[in-house]
SEPATI-988590 format. One line per field, with one value per residue (C-alpha): residue in one letter; z negated, x negated, y negated. Coordinates in steps of 0.05 Angstrom, whole numbers, plus 5000, padded with zeros to 4 digits. Layout:
<sites>
type <- [A_...]
zz <- [Z_...]
xx <- [X_...]
yy <- [Y_...]
</sites>
This chain:
<sites>
type <- [M_T_I_N_P_T_E_E_V_R_S_Q_V_G_G_I_A_S_Q_A_E_P_V_V_S_L_R_G_A_A_V_R_V_G_G_R_T_L_W_S_G_A_D_L_T_V_G_P_G_E_F_T_A_V_L_G_P_N_G_V_G_K_S_T_M_V_K_M_L_L_G_V_L_P_P_A_A_G_E_V_T_V_L_G_A_A_P_G_V_R_N_T_A_V_G_Y_L_P_Q_R_R_N_F_D_A_S_V_R_I_R_G_I_D_V_V_R_L_G_L_D_G_D_Q_W_G_I_P_V_P_G_L_A_A_F_K_R_W_R_A_A_R_S_G_R_P_E_A_D_G_W_A_R_V_A_E_V_I_E_L_V_G_A_S_G_Y_A_H_R_P_I_G_Q_C_S_G_G_E_Q_Q_R_L_L_I_A_Q_A_L_V_R_R_P_S_L_L_L_L_D_E_P_L_D_S_L_D_L_P_N_Q_S_A_I_A_A_L_L_G_R_I_C_H_Q_E_G_V_A_V_V_M_V_A_H_D_V_N_P_I_L_H_H_L_D_R_V_I_Y_L_A_E_G_G_A_M_A_G_A_P_S_E_V_I_T_S_E_T_L_T_R_L_Y_R_T_P_V_E_V_L_R_T_S_G_G_R_L_V_V_V_G_E_P_E_A_P_A_R_H_S_D_R_H_S_D_R_Q_A_D_R_Q_A_A_Q_G_G_G_A_D_S]
zz <- [7501_7430_7373_7305_7261_7196_7230_7255_7191_7156_7215_7196_7124_7124_7175_7109_7061_7099_7095_7022_6954_6926_6879_6847_6844_6814_6814_6784_6734_6673_6616_6545_6494_6423_6447_6518_6578_6622_6692_6715_6784_6795_6866_6894_6931_6932_6981_6984_7009_6999_6966_6929_6888_6831_6836_6792_6739_6673_6617_6666_6644_6706_6653_6622_6693_6689_6615_6639_6692_6640_6599_6546_6545_6566_6615_6583_6647_6711_6741_6739_6762_6769_6811_6816_6735_6672_6667_6619_6644_6691_6666_6681_6762_6739_6738_6705_6696_6644_6645_6652_6594_6598_6577_6529_6566_6501_6523_6537_6565_6648_6695_6709_6643_6645_6701_6676_6612_6666_6676_6605_6556_6521_6511_6462_6393_6334_6370_6342_6345_6406_6439_6497_6515_6517_6559_6608_6609_6624_6679_6721_6706_6744_6792_6777_6743_6703_6751_6799_6747_6764_6834_6823_6797_6848_6900_6871_6858_6930_6953_6917_6943_6874_6876_6875_6804_6776_6741_6709_6639_6657_6613_6662_6715_6748_6737_6810_6799_6736_6770_6818_6761_6720_6794_6801_6728_6746_6802_6781_6760_6839_6823_6862_6834_6819_6774_6758_6722_6746_6767_6806_6744_6726_6792_6841_6907_6939_6899_6900_6969_6963_6911_6946_7016_6970_6938_7005_7040_6974_6987_7058_7076_7008_7007_6938_6917_6885_6847_6825_6782_6808_6795_6868_6932_6979_6970_6983_7023_7093_7055_7024_7048_6999_6937_6878_6852_6781_6759_6714_6691_6767_6814_6890_6927_7003_7052_7038_7094_7068_6996_7000_7034_7013_7005_6966_6921_6915_6901_6842_6808_6818_6842_6903_6924_6992_7016_7070_7110_7121_7195_7166_7136_7064_7027_6988_6946_6932_6867_6803_6761_6769_6840_6833_6858_6800_6740_6667_6599_6597_6517_6518_6564_6516_6456_6490_6510_6441_6418_6473_6444_6381_6400_6393_6458_6536_6568_6629]
xx <- [4805_4832_4834_4835_4889_4847_4793_4851_4875_4810_4801_4859_4852_4780_4800_4850_4805_4741_4799_4825_4798_4752_4788_4718_4655_4600_4538_4475_4506_4476_4500_4463_4491_4461_4401_4382_4393_4426_4423_4420_4411_4482_4511_4577_4630_4693_4755_4830_4835_4760_4731_4665_4625_4596_4544_4460_4440_4467_4452_4442_4511_4569_4621_4596_4607_4686_4680_4657_4710_4760_4741_4716_4652_4624_4567_4504_4486_4517_4583_4635_4706_4768_4828_4800_4797_4752_4752_4811_4858_4892_4900_4968_4949_4890_4902_4856_4833_4785_4731_4771_4808_4849_4911_4920_4971_5012_5034_5111_5116_5134_5085_5134_5148_5068_5074_5131_5083_5042_5107_5135_5086_5064_5141_5152_5162_5212_5287_5305_5387_5414_5347_5359_5426_5389_5333_5384_5410_5349_5329_5398_5386_5327_5349_5312_5356_5332_5333_5287_5237_5255_5250_5182_5159_5186_5153_5080_5089_5108_5049_4996_5028_5059_5132_5123_5109_5125_5170_5136_5101_5035_4990_5016_4991_4919_4863_4874_4955_4933_4887_4939_4992_4949_4920_4994_5006_4952_4979_5056_5060_5024_4962_4909_4854_4844_4784_4763_4720_4684_4764_4728_4692_4702_4741_4718_4694_4762_4797_4744_4752_4832_4826_4770_4815_4878_4840_4807_4885_4918_4853_4861_4933_4966_4913_4884_4812_4786_4721_4695_4660_4615_4555_4560_4571_4587_4655_4676_4623_4661_4710_4670_4663_4603_4571_4534_4474_4445_4380_4322_4355_4368_4427_4431_4501_4516_4538_4528_4477_4438_4432_4427_4360_4291_4265_4320_4318_4242_4242_4302_4275_4197_4169_4179_4240_4261_4334_4349_4414_4432_4460_4530_4519_4518_4455_4400_4356_4289_4250_4245_4292_4352_4382_4456_4482_4457_4502_4478_4513_4570_4581_4508_4538_4602_4558_4513_4589_4604_4537_4545_4621_4586_4528_4476_4464_4479_4537_4539]
yy <- [2217_2258_2228_2273_2238_2244_2203_2152_2148_2140_2083_2049_2045_2027_1967_1952_1956_1913_1857_1863_1843_1902_1950_1970_1919_1924_1871_1895_1935_1967_2006_2015_2065_2077_2036_2070_2044_2105_2062_1994_1959_1986_1953_1994_1960_2005_1982_2006_2076_2095_2157_2149_2192_2188_2236_2256_2311_2316_2260_2203_2171_2191_2194_2129_2092_2113_2096_2028_2021_2035_1987_2029_2010_1946_1937_1909_1873_1853_1839_1885_1872_1923_1904_1841_1835_1847_1928_1951_1881_1927_2003_2007_2004_2061_2136_2172_2240_2253_2319_2389_2408_2479_2505_2551_2612_2605_2531_2527_2458_2454_2433_2383_2358_2347_2305_2256_2250_2204_2157_2160_2192_2131_2118_2180_2174_2183_2155_2095_2088_2057_2050_2102_2065_1999_2028_2051_1989_1954_2004_1994_1921_1927_1970_2027_2081_2135_2192_2148_2171_2244_2229_2196_2257_2309_2255_2266_2338_2354_2304_2349_2425_2436_2438_2518_2528_2463_2494_2547_2540_2505_2548_2605_2566_2581_2527_2503_2497_2464_2411_2398_2373_2334_2305_2287_2264_2215_2184_2186_2115_2093_2071_2031_2073_2133_2157_2222_2259_2322_2348_2412_2438_2507_2520_2576_2556_2555_2521_2463_2472_2453_2400_2362_2356_2343_2286_2266_2259_2230_2174_2155_2168_2144_2081_2097_2087_2148_2143_2214_2244_2309_2350_2387_2339_2401_2412_2337_2314_2311_2274_2215_2143_2136_2158_2126_2174_2160_2181_2163_2095_2071_2071_2073_2073_2078_2126_2190_2194_2140_2161_2236_2236_2260_2183_2160_2218_2215_2140_2150_2208_2181_2248_2289_2318_2340_2345_2406_2411_2478_2502_2500_2428_2444_2397_2431_2388_2421_2391_2369_2358_2387_2380_2354_2421_2461_2464_2465_2487_2448_2451_2410_2361_2355_2355_2294_2257_2260_2229_2177_2158_2148_2111_2161_2184_2198_2233_2275]
</sites>
Protein backbone atom coordinates (compact mmCIF):
# COMPACT_ATOMS: atom_id res chain seq x y z
CA MET A 1 0.00 0.00 0.00
CA THR A 2 1.34 3.43 -0.97
CA ILE A 3 1.23 6.15 1.68
CA ASN A 4 1.12 9.80 0.68
CA PRO A 5 4.15 11.47 2.38
CA THR A 6 2.17 14.63 3.20
CA GLU A 7 -0.62 12.61 4.78
CA GLU A 8 1.96 10.56 6.71
CA VAL A 9 3.52 13.72 8.14
CA ARG A 10 0.06 15.11 8.94
CA SER A 11 -0.84 11.85 10.71
CA GLN A 12 2.38 11.79 12.73
CA VAL A 13 2.08 15.43 13.77
CA GLY A 14 -1.60 14.97 14.53
CA GLY A 15 -0.76 12.07 16.86
CA ILE A 16 1.71 14.24 18.72
CA ALA A 17 -0.75 17.14 18.84
CA SER A 18 -3.46 15.00 20.41
CA GLN A 19 -1.14 14.16 23.31
CA ALA A 20 0.34 17.62 23.80
CA GLU A 21 -1.02 20.65 25.58
CA PRO A 22 -3.18 22.75 23.25
CA VAL A 23 -1.44 25.72 21.67
CA VAL A 24 -4.73 27.67 21.63
CA SER A 25 -7.80 26.92 23.72
CA LEU A 26 -11.10 28.82 23.69
CA ARG A 27 -13.99 27.80 25.95
CA GLY A 28 -17.17 29.84 25.66
CA ALA A 29 -15.11 32.86 24.57
CA ALA A 30 -16.73 36.15 23.60
CA VAL A 31 -15.52 39.57 22.50
CA ARG A 32 -17.14 42.97 22.92
CA VAL A 33 -16.03 46.12 21.11
CA GLY A 34 -17.64 49.50 21.67
CA GLY A 35 -20.45 47.95 23.70
CA ARG A 36 -21.30 45.46 20.93
CA THR A 37 -20.77 41.71 21.17
CA LEU A 38 -19.05 40.67 17.95
CA TRP A 39 -19.22 36.95 18.67
CA SER A 40 -19.75 34.65 21.63
CA GLY A 41 -19.78 31.00 22.57
CA ALA A 42 -16.54 30.25 20.71
CA ASP A 43 -15.01 26.84 21.50
CA LEU A 44 -11.76 25.97 19.77
CA THR A 45 -8.73 23.81 20.44
CA VAL A 46 -5.61 24.06 18.26
CA GLY A 47 -2.80 21.60 18.80
CA PRO A 48 0.86 21.70 17.68
CA GLY A 49 1.19 21.38 13.92
CA GLU A 50 -2.48 22.06 13.21
CA PHE A 51 -3.71 24.49 10.54
CA THR A 52 -6.86 26.44 11.49
CA ALA A 53 -8.72 29.06 9.47
CA VAL A 54 -10.89 31.83 10.92
CA LEU A 55 -13.67 32.39 8.38
CA GLY A 56 -16.71 34.60 7.98
CA PRO A 57 -18.02 37.69 6.18
CA ASN A 58 -16.74 41.22 6.72
CA GLY A 59 -17.46 42.87 10.03
CA VAL A 60 -17.91 39.75 12.18
CA GLY A 61 -14.68 40.10 14.16
CA LYS A 62 -12.17 37.76 12.54
CA SER A 63 -9.21 40.09 13.04
CA THR A 64 -10.51 40.80 16.54
CA MET A 65 -9.97 37.14 17.37
CA VAL A 66 -6.31 37.50 16.39
CA LYS A 67 -6.04 40.59 18.61
CA MET A 68 -7.55 38.62 21.48
CA LEU A 69 -5.04 35.79 21.02
CA LEU A 70 -2.22 38.37 21.09
CA GLY A 71 -3.56 39.83 24.34
CA VAL A 72 -4.36 43.20 22.74
CA LEU A 73 -8.09 42.84 23.43
CA PRO A 74 -9.36 40.92 26.49
CA PRO A 75 -12.13 38.34 26.13
CA ALA A 76 -15.49 39.52 27.43
CA ALA A 77 -16.41 36.03 28.60
CA GLY A 78 -15.14 32.47 28.74
CA GLU A 79 -11.64 31.08 29.05
CA VAL A 80 -8.81 31.70 26.59
CA THR A 81 -5.27 30.34 26.82
CA VAL A 82 -2.37 30.62 24.38
CA LEU A 83 0.57 28.27 24.91
CA GLY A 84 -0.79 27.37 28.32
CA ALA A 85 -1.03 30.93 29.64
CA ALA A 86 -3.20 34.02 29.34
CA PRO A 87 -3.06 35.72 25.92
CA GLY A 88 -0.05 38.02 25.61
CA VAL A 89 2.04 36.32 28.29
CA ARG A 90 4.02 34.15 25.88
CA ASN A 91 4.06 36.34 22.79
CA THR A 92 7.79 35.73 22.34
CA ALA A 93 6.74 32.26 21.11
CA VAL A 94 4.13 33.69 18.73
CA GLY A 95 4.85 34.77 15.15
CA TYR A 96 2.46 37.41 13.81
CA LEU A 97 1.76 38.67 10.32
CA PRO A 98 -0.74 41.58 10.26
CA GLN A 99 -3.04 42.44 7.38
CA ARG A 100 -1.17 42.75 4.12
CA ARG A 101 0.94 45.81 3.51
CA ASN A 102 2.71 46.63 0.27
CA PHE A 103 6.23 48.01 0.16
CA ASP A 104 6.70 50.96 -2.14
CA ALA A 105 8.99 50.34 -5.11
CA SER A 106 11.39 52.95 -3.69
CA VAL A 107 12.04 50.96 -0.47
CA ARG A 108 15.68 49.90 -0.67
CA ILE A 109 15.99 47.69 2.43
CA ARG A 110 16.87 44.14 1.37
CA GLY A 111 14.53 41.25 1.90
CA ILE A 112 17.12 39.51 4.07
CA ASP A 113 17.23 42.56 6.36
CA VAL A 114 13.43 42.58 6.63
CA VAL A 115 13.59 38.98 7.80
CA ARG A 116 16.37 39.82 10.27
CA LEU A 117 14.11 42.48 11.84
CA GLY A 118 11.94 39.63 13.08
CA LEU A 119 14.91 38.32 15.02
CA ASP A 120 16.29 41.46 16.65
CA GLY A 121 14.25 44.40 15.34
CA ASP A 122 13.05 45.17 18.86
CA GLN A 123 16.67 45.86 19.84
CA TRP A 124 17.24 48.61 17.30
CA GLY A 125 17.86 52.15 18.48
CA ILE A 126 20.63 54.64 19.26
CA PRO A 127 23.89 52.73 19.85
CA VAL A 128 25.12 52.72 23.43
CA PRO A 129 28.93 52.86 23.88
CA GLY A 130 30.27 49.40 24.67
CA LEU A 131 26.88 47.73 24.13
CA ALA A 132 27.91 45.93 20.93
CA ALA A 133 30.90 44.35 22.66
CA PHE A 134 28.70 43.37 25.59
CA LYS A 135 26.18 41.71 23.27
CA ARG A 136 28.92 39.73 21.55
CA TRP A 137 30.28 38.62 24.92
CA ARG A 138 26.81 37.60 26.12
CA ALA A 139 26.08 35.74 22.87
CA ALA A 140 29.40 33.89 23.01
CA ARG A 141 28.83 32.96 26.65
CA SER A 142 25.37 31.58 25.83
CA GLY A 143 26.85 29.48 23.05
CA ARG A 144 24.98 31.37 20.33
CA PRO A 145 27.38 33.77 18.60
CA GLU A 146 26.05 36.60 16.47
CA ALA A 147 26.67 34.62 13.30
CA ASP A 148 24.01 32.16 14.41
CA GLY A 149 21.43 34.90 13.90
CA TRP A 150 22.29 35.19 10.22
CA ALA A 151 22.38 31.40 9.96
CA ARG A 152 18.80 31.28 11.21
CA VAL A 153 17.78 34.04 8.79
CA ALA A 154 19.27 32.06 5.90
CA GLU A 155 17.57 28.89 7.14
CA VAL A 156 14.10 30.40 7.29
CA ILE A 157 14.52 32.17 3.94
CA GLU A 158 15.34 28.79 2.43
CA LEU A 159 12.32 27.29 4.21
CA VAL A 160 9.91 29.71 2.50
CA GLY A 161 11.65 29.40 -0.86
CA ALA A 162 12.87 33.01 -1.00
CA SER A 163 16.63 32.48 -1.40
CA GLY A 164 16.61 33.60 -5.03
CA TYR A 165 15.53 37.17 -4.25
CA ALA A 166 16.24 37.73 -0.54
CA HIS A 167 19.16 40.06 -1.32
CA ARG A 168 17.04 42.18 -3.63
CA PRO A 169 15.47 45.44 -2.32
CA ILE A 170 12.06 44.40 -1.03
CA GLY A 171 10.39 47.19 -2.97
CA GLN A 172 11.49 45.45 -6.16
CA CYS A 173 9.96 42.11 -5.16
CA SER A 174 6.53 41.00 -6.36
CA GLY A 175 3.56 40.74 -4.00
CA GLY A 176 4.00 37.00 -3.59
CA GLU A 177 7.74 37.36 -2.98
CA GLN A 178 7.15 40.05 -0.37
CA GLN A 179 4.64 37.85 1.40
CA ARG A 180 7.08 34.93 1.57
CA LEU A 181 9.71 37.21 3.12
CA LEU A 182 7.21 38.51 5.67
CA ILE A 183 6.24 34.95 6.58
CA ALA A 184 9.95 34.22 7.03
CA GLN A 185 10.17 37.24 9.33
CA ALA A 186 7.32 35.86 11.45
CA LEU A 187 9.01 32.43 11.61
CA VAL A 188 12.58 33.51 12.33
CA ARG A 189 12.29 33.20 16.14
CA ARG A 190 11.03 29.62 15.85
CA PRO A 191 7.50 30.34 17.14
CA SER A 192 5.16 27.64 18.37
CA LEU A 193 2.17 29.57 17.02
CA LEU A 194 1.84 31.55 13.80
CA LEU A 195 -1.01 34.11 13.61
CA LEU A 196 -1.75 35.36 10.09
CA ASP A 197 -4.30 38.07 9.33
CA GLU A 198 -5.48 37.64 5.72
CA PRO A 199 -2.07 36.72 4.24
CA LEU A 200 -3.66 35.91 0.86
CA ASP A 201 -5.39 39.27 0.47
CA SER A 202 -4.45 41.17 -2.73
CA LEU A 203 -2.55 38.19 -4.16
CA ASP A 204 -3.50 36.65 -7.50
CA LEU A 205 -4.78 33.07 -7.59
CA PRO A 206 -1.43 31.36 -8.39
CA ASN A 207 0.25 33.20 -5.51
CA GLN A 208 -2.66 32.41 -3.18
CA SER A 209 -2.24 28.71 -3.95
CA ALA A 210 1.54 28.88 -3.55
CA ILE A 211 1.38 30.68 -0.18
CA ALA A 212 -1.34 28.33 1.05
CA ALA A 213 0.79 25.30 0.13
CA LEU A 214 3.80 26.89 1.85
CA LEU A 215 1.83 27.47 5.06
CA GLY A 216 0.48 23.93 4.99
CA ARG A 217 3.99 22.53 4.63
CA ILE A 218 5.41 24.71 7.42
CA CYS A 219 2.53 23.79 9.68
CA HIS A 220 2.61 20.05 9.21
CA GLN A 221 6.35 19.50 8.75
CA GLU A 222 7.72 22.05 11.22
CA GLY A 223 5.08 21.40 13.89
CA VAL A 224 4.02 25.05 14.04
CA ALA A 225 0.36 25.71 14.84
CA VAL A 226 -1.14 28.12 12.31
CA VAL A 227 -4.25 30.25 12.90
CA MET A 228 -5.11 32.21 9.77
CA VAL A 229 -7.84 34.76 9.03
CA ALA A 230 -9.23 34.29 5.52
CA HIS A 231 -12.09 35.47 3.33
CA ASP A 232 -11.97 32.62 0.84
CA VAL A 233 -11.54 29.06 2.08
CA ASN A 234 -10.90 27.57 -1.37
CA PRO A 235 -7.11 28.19 -1.67
CA ILE A 236 -6.44 26.69 1.77
CA LEU A 237 -9.19 24.09 2.08
CA HIS A 238 -7.02 21.04 1.38
CA HIS A 239 -4.45 22.13 3.97
CA LEU A 240 -6.85 22.76 6.85
CA ASP A 241 -7.32 20.64 9.94
CA ARG A 242 -10.17 22.74 11.31
CA VAL A 243 -12.05 25.98 10.84
CA ILE A 244 -13.88 28.40 13.10
CA TYR A 245 -16.67 30.23 11.33
CA LEU A 246 -17.97 33.51 12.74
CA ALA A 247 -21.36 34.95 11.73
CA GLU A 248 -24.26 36.87 13.27
CA GLY A 249 -22.59 37.05 16.68
CA GLY A 250 -22.09 33.28 16.91
CA ALA A 251 -19.24 30.86 16.28
CA MET A 252 -18.89 27.28 15.10
CA ALA A 253 -15.65 25.28 15.05
CA GLY A 254 -14.73 21.87 13.72
CA ALA A 255 -13.40 20.06 10.69
CA PRO A 256 -14.12 21.89 7.38
CA SER A 257 -16.55 19.16 6.31
CA GLU A 258 -18.49 19.66 9.56
CA VAL A 259 -18.66 23.46 9.58
CA ILE A 260 -18.92 24.54 5.94
CA THR A 261 -22.31 22.95 5.31
CA SER A 262 -25.74 24.28 4.39
CA GLU A 263 -27.16 23.30 7.78
CA THR A 264 -24.40 24.87 9.87
CA LEU A 265 -24.20 28.16 7.94
CA THR A 266 -27.99 28.47 7.83
CA ARG A 267 -28.04 28.15 11.60
CA LEU A 268 -25.22 30.69 12.02
CA TYR A 269 -26.69 33.23 9.60
CA ARG A 270 -30.29 32.60 10.67
CA THR A 271 -31.25 32.69 7.01
CA PRO A 272 -31.21 30.01 4.27
CA VAL A 273 -27.68 29.35 2.97
CA GLU A 274 -26.78 26.58 0.54
CA VAL A 275 -23.29 25.12 0.20
CA LEU A 276 -22.50 23.47 -3.12
CA ARG A 277 -19.39 21.62 -4.22
CA THR A 278 -18.22 21.90 -7.83
CA SER A 279 -16.78 19.01 -9.83
CA GLY A 280 -13.34 20.45 -9.06
CA GLY A 281 -13.97 20.33 -5.31
CA ARG A 282 -14.45 24.08 -4.81
CA LEU A 283 -17.07 25.22 -2.32
CA VAL A 284 -19.71 27.67 -3.46
CA VAL A 285 -21.92 29.34 -0.84
CA VAL A 286 -25.29 30.54 -2.13
CA GLY A 287 -27.56 32.78 -0.09
CA GLU A 288 -27.47 35.87 2.06
CA PRO A 289 -25.74 37.59 3.65
CA GLU A 290 -22.28 37.71 2.07
CA ALA A 291 -20.69 34.43 1.01
CA PRO A 292 -17.20 33.81 2.43
CA ALA A 293 -15.51 33.75 -0.96
CA ARG A 294 -16.78 37.20 -1.91
CA HIS A 295 -14.48 40.18 -1.41
CA SER A 296 -15.71 43.66 -0.59
CA ASP A 297 -14.02 47.01 -0.44
CA ARG A 298 -10.89 46.68 1.69
CA HIS A 299 -10.89 50.39 2.56
CA SER A 300 -14.16 50.01 4.42
CA ASP A 301 -12.72 46.99 6.27
CA ARG A 302 -9.69 48.93 7.42
CA GLN A 303 -11.87 51.86 8.49
CA ALA A 304 -13.99 49.49 10.56
CA ASP A 305 -10.80 48.00 12.00
CA ARG A 306 -9.64 51.43 13.15
CA GLN A 307 -13.01 52.08 14.73
CA ALA A 308 -12.80 48.79 16.59
CA ALA A 309 -9.34 49.66 17.90
CA GLN A 310 -10.82 52.93 19.20
CA GLY A 311 -13.74 51.11 20.78
CA GLY A 312 -16.29 52.34 18.29
CA GLY A 313 -17.09 49.47 15.93
CA ALA A 314 -16.28 46.08 14.52
CA ASP A 315 -13.42 44.86 12.40
CA SER A 316 -13.28 42.33 9.66
